[in-house]
C-alpha positions as CSV (number, residue, x, y, z in Angstrom):
1,M,10.3,-19.4,15.8
2,L,13.8,-18.8,16.3
3,K,14.9,-21.7,14.8
4,S,12.2,-21.2,11.8
5,F,14.1,-17.5,10.9
6,L,18.0,-19.7,11.6
7,D,16.2,-21.8,8.6
8,I,15.7,-19.4,5.9
9,F,19.6,-18.9,5.9
10,R,20.0,-22.9,5.9
11,V,18.0,-22.5,2.6
12,P,20.1,-21.7,-0.3
13,E,18.1,-20.1,-2.6
14,L,15.7,-18.5,0.4
15,Q,19.0,-16.8,1.3
16,K,19.9,-15.5,-1.5
17,R,16.2,-13.8,-2.2
18,V,16.1,-12.6,1.2
19,L,19.9,-10.8,1.0
20,F,18.8,-9.8,-2.4
21,T,16.1,-8.1,-1.1
22,L,17.6,-6.2,2.0
23,G,20.4,-5.3,-0.6
24,I,17.8,-3.6,-2.5
25,I,15.9,-1.3,0.5
26,V,19.5,-0.3,1.7
27,A,19.7,0.8,-1.9
28,Y,16.6,2.3,-1.5
29,R,17.4,4.0,1.3
30,I,20.9,5.5,0.4
31,G,19.3,7.0,-2.4
32,A,16.6,8.9,-0.3
33,T,19.4,10.8,1.2
34,I,20.9,11.8,-1.9
35,P,19.7,15.5,-2.5
36,I,19.0,17.6,-5.9
37,P,21.4,20.0,-6.3
38,G,20.7,24.0,-5.3
39,I,17.9,23.1,-2.7
40,N,18.8,24.9,0.8
41,A,18.7,21.8,3.1
42,D,17.6,24.5,6.1
43,A,14.8,25.6,4.2
44,V,13.4,22.6,3.3
45,K,13.8,21.7,7.5
46,S,12.2,24.8,8.6
47,L,9.0,23.8,6.2
48,F,8.7,20.3,7.1
49,D,9.0,20.7,10.9
50,A,6.2,23.3,10.3
51,N,3.8,20.7,8.7
52,S,5.0,17.3,10.0
53,G,1.5,16.8,11.3
54,G,0.1,17.8,8.0
55,L,-0.1,16.9,4.7
56,L,3.2,17.6,3.6
57,G,4.2,15.0,6.8
58,F,1.3,12.6,5.3
59,L,3.0,12.6,2.0
60,D,6.7,12.7,3.4
61,M,6.2,9.1,5.3
62,F,5.2,7.5,1.4
63,S,8.4,8.8,-0.1
64,G,10.4,7.1,3.1
65,G,11.3,10.6,4.3
66,A,13.0,11.5,0.9
67,L,10.3,14.7,0.3
68,N,11.8,16.6,3.2
69,R,15.5,16.1,2.3
70,M,14.1,17.0,-1.2
71,S,16.3,13.9,-2.6
72,I,16.5,12.4,-6.4
73,F,13.5,10.1,-4.6
74,S,11.0,12.7,-3.7
75,M,8.5,11.8,-6.4
76,G,8.9,7.7,-4.4
77,I,6.4,5.2,-6.2
78,M,3.2,7.6,-6.1
79,P,3.2,7.9,-10.1
80,Y,3.8,4.0,-10.2
81,I,0.9,3.3,-7.8
82,N,-1.5,6.0,-9.7
83,A,-1.1,4.8,-13.0
84,S,-1.9,1.6,-11.6
85,I,-4.8,2.8,-10.8
86,I,-6.1,4.3,-13.7
87,I,-5.1,0.8,-16.0
88,S,-7.1,-1.0,-12.9
89,L,-10.3,1.2,-13.1
90,I,-10.4,1.0,-17.4
91,Q,-9.8,-2.5,-17.1
92,G,-12.6,-2.9,-14.3
93,A,-14.8,-0.4,-16.6
94,H,-13.8,-2.2,-20.0
95,V,-13.8,0.6,-22.0
96,I,-10.8,-0.6,-24.2
97,P,-11.1,-4.0,-25.7
98,Y,-7.4,-4.0,-26.2
99,L,-6.5,-3.9,-22.3
100,D,-9.4,-6.7,-22.3
101,R,-8.0,-9.0,-24.6
102,L,-4.5,-8.8,-23.0
103,S,-6.0,-9.5,-19.3
104,K,-7.0,-12.8,-20.9
105,E,-3.8,-13.4,-22.7
106,G,-2.2,-15.2,-19.3
107,E,1.5,-14.6,-19.0
108,Q,2.3,-12.8,-22.2
109,G,-0.9,-10.1,-21.5
110,R,0.0,-9.2,-18.2
111,K,3.6,-8.4,-19.3
112,K,1.8,-6.3,-21.9
113,I,-0.4,-4.5,-19.3
114,T,2.6,-4.1,-16.8
115,Q,4.8,-2.2,-20.1
116,I,1.5,0.0,-20.3
117,T,1.5,0.9,-17.0
118,R,5.5,1.6,-16.9
119,Y,5.0,3.9,-19.6
120,G,1.8,5.7,-17.9
121,T,4.4,5.8,-14.8
122,L,7.0,7.8,-17.1
123,I,4.1,10.4,-18.4
124,L,2.8,10.9,-15.1
125,G,6.0,11.0,-12.9
126,A,6.9,14.2,-15.5
127,I,3.7,15.8,-14.7
128,Q,4.1,15.7,-11.0
129,S,7.8,16.1,-10.8
130,F,7.2,19.5,-12.7
131,G,4.5,20.5,-10.2
132,L,6.9,19.7,-7.6
133,T,9.9,21.7,-9.4
134,M,7.9,24.8,-10.3
135,A,6.1,24.8,-6.7
136,I,9.2,24.9,-4.3
137,T,10.8,27.4,-6.3
138,K,7.5,29.8,-5.1
139,M,6.6,28.1,-1.7
140,P,7.4,30.4,1.4
141,T,9.1,29.1,3.9
142,P,8.6,30.1,7.7
143,S,12.1,31.2,8.0
144,G,12.1,33.2,5.3
145,M,14.8,31.6,3.1
146,P,14.2,30.5,-0.5
147,I,14.1,26.4,-0.9
148,V,16.0,27.0,-4.4
149,V,19.5,28.7,-4.5
150,N,18.8,29.7,-8.3
151,P,15.7,29.0,-10.1
152,S,17.0,28.7,-13.3
153,S,15.4,27.3,-16.9
154,A,18.3,24.6,-16.9
155,W,18.0,23.8,-13.0
156,V,14.1,23.2,-13.8
157,L,15.4,20.5,-16.5
158,M,17.7,18.8,-14.4
159,T,15.5,18.6,-11.5
160,V,13.0,17.2,-13.8
161,L,14.7,14.8,-15.2
162,T,16.0,13.9,-12.2
163,L,13.1,13.4,-10.1
164,V,11.3,11.3,-12.9
165,T,14.3,9.0,-13.4
166,G,14.4,8.8,-9.2
167,T,10.7,7.0,-9.8
168,A,11.9,5.1,-13.3
169,L,14.2,4.0,-10.6
170,I,12.3,2.7,-8.0
171,M,9.8,1.1,-10.0
172,W,12.7,-1.0,-11.5
173,L,14.3,-1.7,-8.0
174,G,10.9,-2.7,-6.9
175,E,10.2,-5.3,-9.3
176,Q,13.7,-7.0,-8.9
177,V,12.7,-7.3,-5.4
178,T,9.3,-9.0,-7.1
179,E,11.2,-11.4,-9.4
180,R,14.4,-12.2,-7.8
181,G,13.9,-11.6,-3.9
182,I,11.2,-12.2,-1.2
183,G,7.9,-10.3,-0.7
184,N,6.5,-7.3,-3.4
185,G,9.2,-4.8,-4.1
186,I,6.4,-1.8,-4.3
187,S,4.7,-2.9,-1.0
188,L,8.6,-3.2,0.6
189,I,9.4,0.2,-0.8
190,I,6.9,1.8,1.0
191,F,6.9,-0.4,4.4
192,A,10.6,0.4,4.4
193,G,9.6,4.2,4.3
194,I,7.6,3.8,7.2
195,I,9.4,2.0,9.7
196,E,12.1,4.1,8.9
197,R,10.4,6.5,10.9
198,L,9.9,4.5,14.1
199,P,12.9,4.6,15.6
200,S,12.7,8.5,16.0
201,A,9.3,8.1,17.1
202,V,9.8,6.5,19.8
203,I,13.0,8.5,20.6
204,G,10.2,11.2,20.3
205,V,7.9,9.8,22.8
206,V,10.6,9.5,25.4
207,S,11.7,12.7,25.0
208,L,7.7,14.3,25.4
209,I,8.0,11.9,28.6
210,Q,11.3,13.7,29.8
211,M,9.8,17.0,29.2
212,E,6.7,16.0,31.1
213,Q,4.7,17.2,28.0
214,L,3.1,13.5,27.7
215,S,2.6,11.5,31.1
216,I,3.7,8.7,31.6
217,L,-0.1,6.8,31.8
218,S,-0.6,8.4,28.3
219,A,2.5,6.7,26.9
220,L,1.0,3.8,28.9
221,F,-2.1,3.9,27.3
222,L,-1.0,4.9,23.5
223,G,1.3,1.5,24.0
224,V,-1.8,-0.5,24.8
225,L,-3.5,1.4,22.7
226,V,-1.5,1.1,19.6
227,L,-1.2,-3.4,20.9
228,A,-4.8,-3.6,20.8
229,V,-4.9,-2.2,17.0
230,L,-2.4,-4.2,16.0
231,L,-3.6,-7.9,17.3
232,S,-6.9,-6.5,15.7
233,V,-5.5,-5.6,12.6
234,V,-3.9,-8.8,12.0
235,W,-6.6,-10.8,13.4
236,V,-9.3,-9.3,10.9
237,E,-6.1,-9.3,7.8
238,T,-5.9,-13.3,8.7
239,A,-9.6,-14.0,9.0
240,Q,-11.3,-16.0,6.4
241,R,-14.9,-17.3,5.4
242,K,-14.6,-21.0,4.8
243,I,-17.7,-22.2,2.4
244,P,-17.9,-26.1,2.3
245,I,-17.5,-28.0,-1.1
246,H,-18.4,-31.3,-1.8
247,Y,-17.1,-33.1,-4.5
248,A,-19.5,-36.2,-5.6
249,K,-17.8,-40.0,-6.5
250,R,-17.3,-40.9,-10.2
251,M,-15.6,-43.8,-11.6
252,V,-12.7,-42.9,-14.3
253,G,-11.6,-46.1,-15.5
254,R,-11.4,-48.6,-12.9
255,K,-10.2,-46.0,-10.0
256,M,-13.3,-44.0,-8.0
257,Y,-12.3,-40.5,-7.7
258,G,-14.4,-37.9,-5.7
259,G,-16.2,-38.4,-2.2
260,Q,-14.4,-35.6,-0.4
261,T,-14.9,-32.4,1.2
262,S,-13.0,-29.4,1.1
263,F,-13.0,-25.2,1.3
264,L,-13.3,-22.4,-0.2
265,P,-11.5,-19.8,1.8
266,I,-12.9,-16.4,1.4
267,K,-10.4,-13.6,3.1
268,V,-12.5,-10.9,5.3
269,D,-10.3,-8.5,3.7
270,Q,-9.2,-9.7,0.2
271,S,-8.0,-6.4,-0.6
272,G,-5.4,-6.1,2.4
273,V,-3.4,-2.5,1.7
274,I,-3.8,-1.8,-1.7
275,A,-7.3,-0.5,-0.8
276,V,-5.6,1.6,2.2
277,I,-2.6,3.2,-0.8
278,F,-5.1,3.4,-3.8
279,S,-7.1,6.0,-1.4
280,V,-4.0,7.7,0.0
281,S,-2.7,8.2,-3.7
282,I,-6.5,9.4,-5.2
283,L,-6.7,11.3,-1.7
284,S,-3.5,13.1,-2.0
285,A,-3.6,14.2,-5.4
286,P,-5.7,17.3,-4.8
287,L,-4.4,17.8,-1.9
288,T,-1.0,18.1,-3.2
289,V,-1.8,20.8,-5.7
290,A,-3.3,22.9,-3.1
291,Q,-0.4,22.2,-0.5
292,F,2.1,23.4,-3.5
293,A,-0.8,26.1,-5.0
294,P,-2.2,27.6,-2.2
295,N,-3.1,31.3,-4.4
296,L,-4.3,29.0,-7.6
297,T,-7.9,29.9,-8.5
298,I,-10.8,29.3,-10.9
299,F,-12.7,31.8,-12.4
300,G,-11.6,34.0,-9.5
301,F,-13.0,31.4,-7.1
302,P,-9.9,30.6,-4.4
303,I,-10.8,26.9,-5.4
304,M,-7.0,25.9,-3.7
305,E,-7.6,27.4,-0.5
306,K,-11.3,25.8,-0.2
307,I,-9.9,22.0,-1.1
308,L,-7.0,23.1,2.0
309,V,-10.0,23.5,4.7
310,W,-12.1,21.3,3.8
311,F,-10.0,18.2,3.3
312,N,-7.6,19.3,6.0
313,N,-5.9,16.0,7.2
314,G,-8.3,15.4,10.6
315,S,-11.2,17.4,9.4
316,V,-14.6,15.5,9.3
317,L,-15.1,15.6,5.3
318,Y,-11.2,14.6,4.9
319,S,-12.3,11.4,7.2
320,L,-15.5,10.6,5.4
321,V,-14.0,10.9,1.7
322,Y,-11.1,8.9,3.0
323,A,-13.6,5.9,3.9
324,A,-15.6,6.6,1.4
325,L,-13.0,5.7,-1.0
326,V,-11.5,2.3,1.1
327,I,-14.8,0.6,1.0
328,F,-14.9,1.5,-2.4
329,F,-11.4,-0.1,-3.3
330,C,-12.6,-2.7,-1.4
331,Y,-15.3,-3.9,-3.3
332,F,-13.4,-2.6,-7.1
333,Y,-10.7,-4.9,-5.8
334,N,-12.8,-8.1,-5.4
335,A,-14.3,-7.1,-9.0
336,I,-11.4,-7.4,-10.7
337,S,-10.0,-10.0,-8.7
338,F,-12.4,-12.2,-7.9
339,N,-14.7,-13.9,-10.5
340,P,-17.7,-15.9,-8.9
341,K,-18.6,-17.6,-12.0
342,D,-15.5,-19.0,-12.5
343,I,-15.1,-20.3,-9.7
344,A,-18.6,-22.1,-9.8
345,E,-17.9,-23.0,-13.5
346,N,-14.5,-24.9,-12.3
347,M,-16.6,-26.5,-9.4
348,K,-19.0,-27.8,-11.6
349,K,-16.4,-29.0,-13.9
350,S,-15.0,-30.8,-11.4
351,G,-17.9,-32.7,-9.7
352,G,-18.1,-30.0,-6.6
353,F,-21.1,-28.3,-5.0
354,I,-21.5,-26.4,-2.2
355,P,-24.5,-28.5,0.3
356,G,-27.6,-27.3,-0.2
357,I,-26.9,-25.0,-3.3
358,R,-27.4,-26.4,-6.8
359,P,-24.3,-26.3,-9.2
360,G,-24.0,-23.8,-11.7
361,D,-25.9,-20.0,-11.7
362,P,-26.8,-20.5,-8.0
363,T,-23.6,-21.5,-6.8
364,S,-22.3,-18.4,-8.8
365,K,-25.0,-16.2,-6.9
366,Y,-23.9,-17.6,-3.7
367,I,-20.3,-17.2,-3.5
368,Q,-21.2,-13.7,-5.0
369,K,-23.2,-12.8,-2.1
370,V,-21.2,-14.1,0.6
371,L,-18.3,-12.5,-0.8
372,E,-20.3,-9.2,-0.4
373,R,-21.2,-9.6,2.8
374,I,-17.9,-10.9,3.8
375,T,-16.1,-7.3,1.9
376,L,-18.8,-5.1,3.7
377,G,-17.4,-6.1,6.9
378,G,-13.3,-6.1,5.9
379,A,-13.9,-2.3,4.5
380,L,-15.8,-1.1,7.3
381,F,-12.9,-2.2,10.0
382,V,-10.0,-1.0,7.4
383,A,-12.3,2.5,7.1
384,I,-12.4,2.9,11.0
385,I,-8.8,1.7,11.6
386,A,-7.3,3.7,8.8
387,V,-9.6,7.0,10.4
388,L,-10.2,6.4,13.9
389,P,-6.5,6.2,15.4
390,D,-5.4,9.4,13.9
391,Y,-8.2,11.3,15.8
392,L,-6.7,9.4,19.3
393,R,-3.3,10.4,18.1
394,S,-3.6,13.8,17.2
395,M,-5.6,14.0,20.6
396,L,-2.4,12.4,22.5
397,D,0.1,14.5,20.6
398,A,1.9,11.0,19.8
399,P,4.4,11.0,17.0
400,F,3.0,10.2,13.3
401,F,4.4,6.5,13.2
402,F,0.9,5.8,15.4
403,G,-1.2,6.4,12.0
404,G,-3.9,3.7,10.9
405,T,-3.0,3.8,7.3
406,S,0.9,3.1,8.2
407,L,-0.3,0.2,10.8
408,L,-2.5,-1.1,8.2
409,I,0.6,-1.3,5.6
410,V,3.0,-2.2,8.0
411,V,0.9,-5.1,9.3
412,G,-0.2,-6.1,5.6
413,V,3.1,-6.3,4.3
414,S,4.6,-8.1,6.9
415,L,2.2,-11.0,7.0
416,D,2.4,-11.2,3.1
417,T,6.5,-11.3,3.5
418,I,6.4,-13.4,6.0
419,G,3.5,-15.8,4.3
420,Q,6.1,-16.3,1.4
421,I,9.1,-17.0,3.7
422,E,6.8,-19.6,5.0
423,S,5.8,-21.0,1.8
424,H,9.6,-21.5,0.7
425,L,10.8,-23.5,4.2
426,I,7.6,-25.4,4.0
427,M,8.5,-26.6,0.3
428,R,11.7,-27.7,1.2
429,H,10.4,-29.5,4.3
430,Y,11.0,-27.4,7.2
431,E,9.1,-26.0,10.1
432,G,7.0,-22.8,9.2
433,F,6.8,-19.6,12.0
434,M,4.0,-21.4,13.8
435,K,4.0,-25.2,15.0
436,E,0.6,-25.0,14.2
437,G,-1.0,-23.6,11.1
438,R,0.0,-21.1,8.8
439,I,0.9,-17.3,8.5
440,K,-2.2,-16.2,6.2
441,G,-0.5,-14.0,4.1
442,R,-1.4,-11.6,0.6
443,W,0.6,-11.8,-2.3
444,F,0.1,-7.9,-2.9
445,N,0.5,-6.5,-6.8
446,V,-1.1,-3.2,-7.6
447,R,-0.9,-4.2,-11.3
């Protein structure tokens, strides 16, 4: 495997792509440390120290630690993901014929949809940044110090523009990685934000052991548990169902074609990290409003206070809603990305058929049935992994990095990126990372 990693730097194009991706990630991490002017850093630190295991810590993970510094990247990539969700839902519901036409126009249509998503990102970013700015001017801190030194109108305008610009810059950086780097930029930005916490989490475990707040036996159990979950996630993310396809023999001119057997691979978890990220984005929206405006009432009813109680991170209702959203987005992603009718038509045109299944509509129904059954197993697994480790983590009082959501994202993005690197190596007659077989990655695209 070491030889395969060294081969990366023997391919000029691949080396350029990898170094470009690393450079973009470094630039993003630098931007995440630049604070917004007028912020009291000590007040922000006291606020996040008191809520590190709650919603604020969860949102801070997706911002790559930028939120707890109140940096120019505090909004993170969430507005872009929210805009992508809205566009995808509208496309899936077929409520706007214009978007339906664009989805059928190939590359040009995809570019138009991407442009619409960018505009949606700016609109959502402006709304969310204004809400965040107004919230931090009024939010109490455990230390009693105000977060904003001088919350004037000019400061509010400057902060909103700074946060929106930061989100737009992150979106641009992600697109640059997708086009000129290796892997998908948006997913790698989220990945970098999660990995950034790993060293401090390991140091935290060592500190807990030294202070005898965590026994060595519990730490070993935690390590074995993380490894078991990690292996199970890798196994499911790379698992697939292979439907055999036979091709009938046919004469074209003087040559005989067909008579071969191939497979239609269907992944157990087609959506990968997309379902998890979309679910977190949807679930965090009302919780964010409730966190920053806990006293907001509707017709005298303390709705935000109730939301914080009902959807407290780790509660039964929170876990059930989170798991339901994960399952929904697993099926939703398959509905918009996998069309059994088109596959059946293409098989029929090329003379292919599934043994025992008639070509055409019966083949389409058979593929749809297999897809639904496999998706159910994959969706249930992802939902369990997303929820269960958080309970175990709270029982052991372990650092935040051992969250099911973060593990799913880290494993999924790692497999996708390594899979793309391996494809570049094999295409240029180099060996992949494995002597036998290939890493079955997935191209993660939130569009």
